[in-house]
TORPA-4810 file (N, C-alpha, C, O; in nm, 3 decimals):
<nodes>
NODE_1_-0.623_1.058_0.385_-0.679_0.935_0.436_-0.566_0.844_0.486_-0.570_0.799_0.600_X
NODE_2_-0.465_0.816_0.403_-0.350_0.735_0.445_-0.237_0.830_0.484_-0.232_0.945_0.439_X
NODE_3_-0.146_0.781_0.567_-0.026_0.859_0.597_0.059_0.868_0.470_0.040_0.789_0.377_X
NODE_4_0.152_0.961_0.467_0.240_0.975_0.351_0.322_0.847_0.333_0.343_0.802_0.220_X
NODE_5_0.368_0.789_0.444_0.445_0.665_0.436_0.362_0.553_0.373_0.413_0.474_0.293_X
NODE_6_0.235_0.547_0.408_0.147_0.444_0.353_0.123_0.468_0.203_0.124_0.374_0.124_X
NODE_7_0.101_0.592_0.165_0.083_0.624_0.022_0.205_0.579_-0.057_0.193_0.514_-0.161_X
NODE_8_0.325_0.616_-0.008_0.448_0.578_-0.076_0.465_0.426_-0.078_0.512_0.370_-0.177_X
NODE_9_0.428_0.360_0.031_0.441_0.214_0.038_0.352_0.147_-0.067_0.396_0.056_-0.137_X
NODE_10_0.229_0.193_-0.079_0.138_0.136_-0.179_0.192_0.159_-0.319_0.194_0.068_-0.401_X
NODE_11_0.237_0.281_-0.346_0.293_0.312_-0.477_0.416_0.226_-0.507_0.431_0.172_-0.616_X
NODE_12_0.504_0.213_-0.405_0.627_0.135_-0.423_0.594_-0.011_-0.453_0.651_-0.070_-0.545_X
NODE_13_0.505_-0.068_-0.376_0.470_-0.209_-0.395_0.407_-0.230_-0.533_0.437_-0.328_-0.600_X
NODE_14_0.321_-0.140_-0.573_0.258_-0.153_-0.705_0.361_-0.142_-0.818_0.356_-0.215_-0.916_X
NODE_15_0.454_-0.048_-0.802_0.560_-0.033_-0.903_0.646_-0.159_-0.910_0.673_-0.210_-1.019_X
NODE_16_0.687_-0.209_-0.794_0.771_-0.330_-0.790_0.693_-0.450_-0.845_0.749_-0.532_-0.917_X
NODE_17_0.566_-0.460_-0.811_0.484_-0.571_-0.861_0.474_-0.568_-1.013_0.489_-0.671_-1.079_X
NODE_18_0.450_-0.451_-1.068_0.440_-0.438_-1.215_0.574_-0.473_-1.280_0.578_-0.542_-1.382_X
NODE_19_0.684_-0.426_-1.221_0.816_-0.458_-1.275_0.844_-0.609_-1.265_0.901_-0.669_-1.356_X
NODE_20_0.803_-0.667_-1.152_0.823_-0.811_-1.133_0.746_-0.892_-1.237_0.795_-0.993_-1.287_X
NODE_21_0.627_-0.847_-1.268_0.546_-0.915_-1.371_0.618_-0.915_-1.505_0.603_-1.007_-1.585_X
NODE_22_0.696_-0.809_-1.529_0.769_-0.799_-1.655_0.908_-0.863_-1.646_0.989_-0.851_-1.738_X
NODE_23_0.935_-0.931_-1.531_1.062_-1.002_-1.515_1.177_-0.917_-1.467_1.292_-0.957_-1.480_X
NODE_24_1.149_-0.799_-1.411_1.254_-0.708_-1.367_1.259_-0.696_-1.215_1.156_-0.695_-1.148_X
NODE_25_1.381_-0.686_-1.162_1.400_-0.644_-1.023_1.424_-0.494_-1.027_1.474_-0.441_-1.126_X
NODE_26_1.389_-0.427_-0.919_1.395_-0.281_-0.918_1.480_-0.231_-0.802_1.468_-0.281_-0.690_X
NODE_27_1.564_-0.134_-0.829_1.653_-0.079_-0.727_1.581_0.026_-0.642_1.479_0.081_-0.682_X
NODE_28_1.638_0.052_-0.527_1.588_0.157_-0.438_1.580_0.290_-0.513_1.481_0.362_-0.504_X
NODE_29_1.685_0.321_-0.587_1.691_0.448_-0.661_1.576_0.459_-0.763_1.512_0.564_-0.773_X
NODE_30_1.551_0.351_-0.837_1.442_0.351_-0.935_1.306_0.369_-0.866_1.221_0.446_-0.911_X
NODE_31_1.287_0.296_-0.757_1.159_0.303_-0.685_1.137_0.443_-0.632_1.030_0.501_-0.648_X
NODE_32_1.240_0.498_-0.569_1.232_0.632_-0.512_1.195_0.735_-0.618_1.109_0.820_-0.597_X
NODE_33_1.262_0.727_-0.731_1.236_0.820_-0.842_1.093_0.803_-0.894_1.022_0.902_-0.915_X
NODE_34_1.052_0.680_-0.914_0.921_0.651_-0.972_0.805_0.698_-0.883_0.705_0.748_-0.933_X
NODE_35_0.820_0.682_-0.752_0.710_0.717_-0.662_0.721_0.859_-0.607_0.631_0.905_-0.537_X
NODE_36_0.830_0.928_-0.639_0.846_1.066_-0.595_0.872_1.081_-0.446_0.824_1.175_-0.383_X
NODE_37_0.947_0.987_-0.391_0.976_0.987_-0.248_1.126_1.001_-0.226_1.205_0.947_-0.304_X
NODE_38_1.168_1.074_-0.122_1.312_1.082_-0.092_1.371_0.943_-0.071_1.306_0.854_-0.015_X
NODE_39_1.495_0.924_-0.117_1.556_0.791_-0.114_1.566_0.733_0.027_1.538_0.615_0.048_X
NODE_40_1.607_0.814_0.124_1.622_0.764_0.261_1.487_0.720_0.318_1.477_0.618_0.386_X
NODE_41_1.383_0.798_0.290_1.248_0.765_0.337_1.199_0.637_0.269_1.138_0.551_0.332_X
NODE_42_1.225_0.627_0.139_1.187_0.508_0.063_1.258_0.385_0.116_1.198_0.278_0.125_X
NODE_43_1.384_0.399_0.152_1.461_0.286_0.206_1.396_0.232_0.334_1.386_0.111_0.352_X
NODE_44_1.352_0.322_0.421_1.287_0.279_0.545_1.155_0.207_0.516_1.123_0.107_0.580_X
NODE_45_1.081_0.259_0.421_0.954_0.196_0.382_0.978_0.058_0.324_0.910_-0.038_0.361_X
NODE_46_1.076_0.047_0.234_1.106_-0.082_0.171_1.156_-0.183_0.274_1.127_-0.302_0.265_X
NODE_47_1.231_-0.134_0.373_1.279_-0.222_0.480_1.160_-0.280_0.557_1.157_-0.400_0.587_X
NODE_48_1.063_-0.194_0.589_0.944_-0.241_0.661_0.865_-0.342_0.577_0.818_-0.443_0.628_X
NODE_49_0.850_-0.313_0.449_0.775_-0.402_0.360_0.846_-0.536_0.343_0.781_-0.641_0.335_X
NODE_50_0.978_-0.534_0.337_1.055_-0.658_0.324_1.046_-0.739_0.453_1.030_-0.861_0.450_X
NODE_51_1.058_-0.670_0.565_1.051_-0.738_0.696_0.917_-0.808_0.714_0.909_-0.910_0.783_X
NODE_52_0.811_-0.753_0.653_0.677_-0.810_0.664_0.639_-0.897_0.544_0.522_-0.927_0.524_X
NODE_53_0.739_-0.936_0.465_0.721_-1.029_0.353_0.626_-0.981_0.244_0.559_-1.061_0.178_X
NODE_54_0.622_-0.851_0.225_0.545_-0.796_0.112_0.636_-0.790_-0.010_0.597_-0.830_-0.120_X
NODE_55_0.759_-0.741_0.010_0.859_-0.736_-0.096_0.974_-0.828_-0.059_0.996_-0.859_0.058_X
NODE_56_1.045_-0.871_-0.160_1.165_-0.952_-0.138_1.284_-0.871_-0.189_1.287_-0.830_-0.305_X
NODE_57_1.380_-0.847_-0.101_1.501_-0.775_-0.139_1.613_-0.873_-0.170_1.644_-0.959_-0.088_X
NODE_58_1.673_-0.860_-0.287_1.783_-0.947_-0.330_1.909_-0.862_-0.335_1.911_-0.756_-0.398_X
NODE_59_2.014_-0.908_-0.268_2.140_-0.833_-0.267_2.228_-0.879_-0.382_2.209_-0.987_-0.439_X
NODE_60_2.325_-0.794_-0.416_2.423_-0.831_-0.518_2.405_-0.752_-0.646_2.314_-0.669_-0.657_X
NODE_61_2.492_-0.779_-0.743_2.492_-0.701_-0.867_2.363_-0.714_-0.949_2.328_-0.622_-1.023_X
NODE_62_2.294_-0.826_-0.937_2.168_-0.843_-1.010_2.050_-0.836_-0.914_1.942_-0.888_-0.941_X
NODE_63_2.073_-0.770_-0.802_1.972_-0.762_-0.697_1.870_-0.654_-0.723_1.864_-0.594_-0.830_X
NODE_64_1.791_-0.631_-0.620_1.684_-0.533_-0.626_1.564_-0.587_-0.552_1.574_-0.686_-0.479_X
NODE_65_1.452_-0.524_-0.571_1.329_-0.567_-0.505_1.237_-0.633_-0.606_1.232_-0.596_-0.723_X
NODE_66_1.163_-0.731_-0.556_1.067_-0.801_-0.640_0.951_-0.852_-0.554_0.959_-0.857_-0.432_X
NODE_67_0.845_-0.889_-0.623_0.730_-0.954_-0.560_0.714_-1.088_-0.631_0.708_-1.093_-0.754_X
NODE_68_0.707_-1.195_-0.555_0.691_-1.328_-0.612_0.556_-1.344_-0.679_0.458_-1.278_-0.644_X
NODE_69_0.553_-1.432_-0.775_0.430_-1.458_-0.852_0.312_-1.496_-0.762_0.203_-1.442_-0.777_X
NODE_70_0.335_-1.589_-0.670_0.224_-1.631_-0.583_0.183_-1.522_-0.485_0.066_-1.511_-0.449_X
NODE_71_0.279_-1.441_-0.440_0.247_-1.332_-0.348_0.154_-1.228_-0.411_0.071_-1.168_-0.343_X
NODE_72_0.168_-1.209_-0.542_0.083_-1.110_-0.609_-0.065_-1.142_-0.594_-0.149_-1.052_-0.587_X
NODE_73_-0.096_-1.270_-0.590_-0.236_-1.310_-0.576_-0.283_-1.308_-0.430_-0.403_-1.303_-0.403_X
NODE_74_-0.189_-1.312_-0.337_-0.225_-1.322_-0.196_-0.215_-1.191_-0.119_-0.288_-1.172_-0.021_X
NODE_75_-0.128_-1.101_-0.161_-0.111_-0.975_-0.089_-0.222_-0.879_-0.131_-0.245_-0.853_-0.249_X
NODE_76_-0.290_-0.828_-0.030_-0.400_-0.733_-0.053_-0.358_-0.594_-0.006_-0.267_-0.581_0.076_X
NODE_77_-0.423_-0.494_-0.057_-0.389_-0.358_-0.015_-0.405_-0.340_0.135_-0.329_-0.265_0.196_X
NODE_78_-0.501_-0.407_0.195_-0.522_-0.395_0.339_-0.399_-0.440_0.416_-0.371_-0.389_0.524_X
NODE_79_-0.323_-0.537_0.361_-0.202_-0.584_0.427_-0.099_-0.472_0.436_-0.034_-0.454_0.539_X
NODE_80_-0.085_-0.396_0.329_0.010_-0.285_0.326_-0.036_-0.174_0.421_0.045_-0.119_0.496_X
NODE_81_-0.164_-0.143_0.419_-0.219_-0.038_0.507_-0.198_-0.076_0.653_-0.158_0.008_0.733_X
NODE_82_-0.223_-0.201_0.689_-0.204_-0.244_0.829_-0.057_-0.233_0.871_-0.029_-0.192_0.984_X
NODE_83_0.034_-0.268_0.782_0.177_-0.259_0.814_0.218_-0.113_0.836_0.289_-0.082_0.931_X
NODE_84_0.173_-0.026_0.751_0.218_0.113_0.756_0.139_0.201_0.852_0.196_0.285_0.921_X
NODE_85_0.008_0.182_0.858_-0.077_0.272_0.936_-0.155_0.204_1.049_-0.223_0.271_1.126_X
NODE_86_-0.144_0.074_1.059_-0.225_0.004_1.158_-0.371_0.005_1.116_-0.401_0.008_0.996_X
NODE_87_-0.461_0.002_1.212_-0.603_0.000_1.177_-0.675_0.129_1.219_-0.797_0.130_1.233_X
NODE_88_-0.599_0.236_1.238_-0.658_0.362_1.283_-0.761_0.418_1.185_-0.855_0.486_1.226_X
NODE_89_-0.744_0.390_1.057_-0.840_0.436_0.957_-0.978_0.375_0.980_-1.079_0.435_0.947_X
NODE_90_-0.981_0.255_1.037_-1.106_0.183_1.053_-1.163_0.192_1.194_-1.263_0.128_1.226_X
NODE_91_-1.099_0.271_1.276_-1.147_0.294_1.412_-1.144_0.444_1.437_-1.082_0.519_1.362_X
NODE_92_-1.209_0.486_1.539_-1.204_0.627_1.572_-1.308_0.709_1.499_-1.375_0.662_1.407_X
NODE_93_-1.319_0.829_1.543_-1.422_0.923_1.496_-1.372_1.005_1.378_-1.254_1.040_1.370_X
NODE_94_-1.462_1.035_1.286_-1.429_1.118_1.170_-1.388_1.259_1.213_-1.309_1.324_1.145_X
NODE_95_-1.440_1.304_1.326_-1.409_1.437_1.376_-1.303_1.434_1.486_-1.267_1.538_1.541_X
NODE_96_-1.252_1.315_1.516_-1.147_1.302_1.616_-1.198_1.307_1.760_-1.119_1.329_1.852_X
NODE_97_-1.327_1.287_1.780_-1.383_1.291_1.915_-1.358_1.158_1.986_-1.379_1.052_1.928_X
NODE_98_-1.313_1.165_2.110_-1.280_1.044_2.185_-1.401_0.962_2.224_-1.393_0.839_2.229_X
NODE_99_-1.513_1.027_2.251_-1.630_0.956_2.304_-1.735_0.921_2.198_-1.846_0.883_2.233_X
NODE_100_-1.701_0.934_2.073_-1.796_0.903_1.966_-1.814_0.752_1.957_-1.716_0.678_1.948_X
NODE_101_-1.940_0.707_1.958_-1.971_0.565_1.942_-2.115_0.551_1.895_-2.184_0.651_1.874_X
NODE_102_-2.162_0.428_1.879_-2.298_0.405_1.830_-2.404_0.463_1.921_-2.508_0.510_1.874_X
NODE_103_-2.381_0.459_2.052_-2.479_0.514_2.147_-2.474_0.666_2.155_-2.576_0.732_2.178_X
NODE_104_-2.355_0.721_2.135_-2.336_0.866_2.145_-2.256_0.912_2.021_-2.138_0.943_2.032_X
NODE_105_-2.323_0.917_1.904_-2.252_0.945_1.779_-2.227_1.095_1.755_-2.303_1.180_1.801_X
NODE_106_-2.119_1.122_1.682_-2.095_1.259_1.635_-2.185_1.283_1.513_-2.248_1.189_1.464_X
NODE_107_-2.192_1.407_1.463_-2.279_1.435_1.348_-2.246_1.357_1.220_-2.333_1.339_1.135_X
NODE_108_-2.122_1.309_1.206_-2.082_1.236_1.085_-2.076_1.085_1.105_-2.044_1.011_1.011_X
NODE_109_-2.105_1.038_1.224_-2.082_0.899_1.262_-2.142_0.797_1.164_-2.070_0.712_1.111_X
NODE_110_-2.270_0.803_1.141_-2.338_0.702_1.059_-2.286_0.701_0.916_-2.254_0.595_0.862_X
NODE_111_-2.277_0.817_0.855_-2.229_0.825_0.716_-2.083_0.782_0.706_-2.044_0.712_0.612_X
NODE_112_-2.003_0.824_0.804_-1.861_0.790_0.802_-1.841_0.639_0.819_-1.752_0.581_0.757_X
NODE_113_-1.922_0.576_0.903_-1.913_0.431_0.922_-1.936_0.358_0.790_-1.867_0.261_0.759_X
NODE_114_-2.034_0.403_0.712_-2.063_0.341_0.583_-1.944_0.356_0.488_-1.903_0.259_0.423_X
NODE_115_-1.889_0.475_0.480_-1.775_0.502_0.392_-1.654_0.421_0.436_-1.585_0.361_0.354_X
NODE_116_-1.630_0.420_0.566_-1.517_0.345_0.621_-1.531_0.196_0.589_-1.432_0.130_0.556_X
NODE_117_-1.651_0.142_0.599_-1.673_0.001_0.566_-1.650_-0.027_0.418_-1.596_-0.131_0.381_X
NODE_118_-1.691_0.067_0.333_-1.667_0.051_0.189_-1.518_0.054_0.157_-1.469_-0.025_0.075_X
NODE_119_-1.446_0.143_0.221_-1.300_0.151_0.201_-1.234_0.021_0.248_-1.148_-0.034_0.179_X
NODE_120_-1.276_-0.026_0.364_-1.220_-0.151_0.416_-1.244_-0.266_0.319_-1.154_-0.345_0.292_X
NODE_121_-1.365_-0.274_0.267_-1.399_-0.380_0.170_-1.314_-0.369_0.044_-1.265_-0.470_-0.007_X
NODE_122_-1.296_-0.247_-0.006_-1.213_-0.225_-0.125_-1.071_-0.273_-0.100_-1.015_-0.346_-0.182_X
NODE_123_-1.012_-0.233_0.011_-0.875_-0.271_0.043_-0.862_-0.421_0.068_-0.761_-0.483_0.032_X
NODE_124_-0.963_-0.478_0.128_-0.965_-0.621_0.160_-0.974_-0.707_0.033_-0.917_-0.815_0.027_X
NODE_125_-1.046_-0.658_-0.067_-1.074_-0.736_-0.188_-0.982_-0.705_-0.305_-0.998_-0.764_-0.413_X
NODE_126_-0.886_-0.616_-0.287_-0.797_-0.577_-0.397_-0.658_-0.634_-0.374_-0.592_-0.603_-0.276_X
NODE_127_-0.615_-0.719_-0.467_-0.482_-0.780_-0.458_-0.382_-0.703_-0.544_-0.420_-0.622_-0.629_X
NODE_128_-0.255_-0.730_-0.519_-0.151_-0.670_-0.603_-0.171_-0.711_-0.748_-0.150_-0.630_-0.839_X
NODE_129_-0.210_-0.834_-0.770_-0.232_-0.883_-0.906_-0.336_-0.797_-0.979_-0.316_-0.759_-1.094_X
NODE_130_-0.448_-0.767_-0.910_-0.553_-0.684_-0.971_-0.495_-0.554_-1.025_-0.522_-0.515_-1.139_X
NODE_131_-0.416_-0.488_-0.942_-0.367_-0.355_-0.979_-0.245_-0.359_-1.069_-0.232_-0.277_-1.159_X
NODE_132_-0.154_-0.454_-1.046_-0.034_-0.459_-1.131_-0.070_-0.499_-1.274_-0.006_-0.452_-1.368_X
NODE_133_-0.171_-0.584_-1.290_-0.217_-0.617_-1.426_-0.261_-0.491_-1.500_-0.230_-0.473_-1.618_X
NODE_134_-0.334_-0.404_-1.431_-0.381_-0.281_-1.493_-0.266_-0.189_-1.531_-0.269_-0.124_-1.635_X
NODE_135_-0.163_-0.184_-1.445_-0.046_-0.100_-1.473_0.030_-0.156_-1.593_0.063_-0.082_-1.686_X
NODE_136_0.058_-0.285_-1.591_0.133_-0.350_-1.699_0.060_-0.334_-1.833_0.124_-0.314_-1.936_X
NODE_137_-0.072_-0.343_-1.831_-0.151_-0.330_-1.954_-0.180_-0.186_-1.994_-0.252_-0.162_-2.091_X
NODE_138_-0.124_-0.091_-1.919_-0.140_0.050_-1.954_-0.278_0.108_-1.925_-0.312_0.215_-1.976_X
NODE_139_-0.357_0.040_-1.844_-0.492_0.088_-1.812_-0.491_0.191_-1.699_-0.581_0.274_-1.689_X
NODE_140_-0.389_0.183_-1.613_-0.373_0.280_-1.503_-0.227_0.321_-1.495_-0.143_0.265_-1.565_X
NODE_141_-0.197_0.419_-1.412_-0.062_0.470_-1.401_-0.028_0.503_-1.257_-0.117_0.511_-1.172_X
NODE_142_0.102_0.523_-1.230_0.149_0.558_-1.095_0.216_0.695_-1.090_0.244_0.745_-0.981_X
NODE_143_0.241_0.755_-1.203_0.312_0.885_-1.205_0.225_0.992_-1.142_0.102_0.989_-1.153_X
NODE_144_0.292_1.086_-1.076_0.219_1.198_-1.015_0.176_1.297_-1.118_0.114_1.398_-1.085_X
</nodes>
């Protein structure tokens, strides 16, 4: 459903958010290890997320990545998906047909539209705070 870069981005942001809630900054190496992504690929993802104000990168000996307290309540999963994958998930045909639309639907069009709308709503209504709280409280996990 999401690109690999988007999957890693969501995992990275959630890991950093949970660490930030516990008062920790997290290094590239830690994030890469935790999300199971190659370090160079993770660095590119983190750069994109920092450039778009999802994560804050702090340089220096006590540096690392963090998510601000207020950002946790405002950043939604849809924000990360748009940065990494654009809106292609919410447009286009389930079967990849160019001419699929409401007037000329493919066999999956109606059902796929409903599912796509539900996914959009889920991503739109889920903040980092919602998910990082669950991670910090041990109710969910990020390990593969």
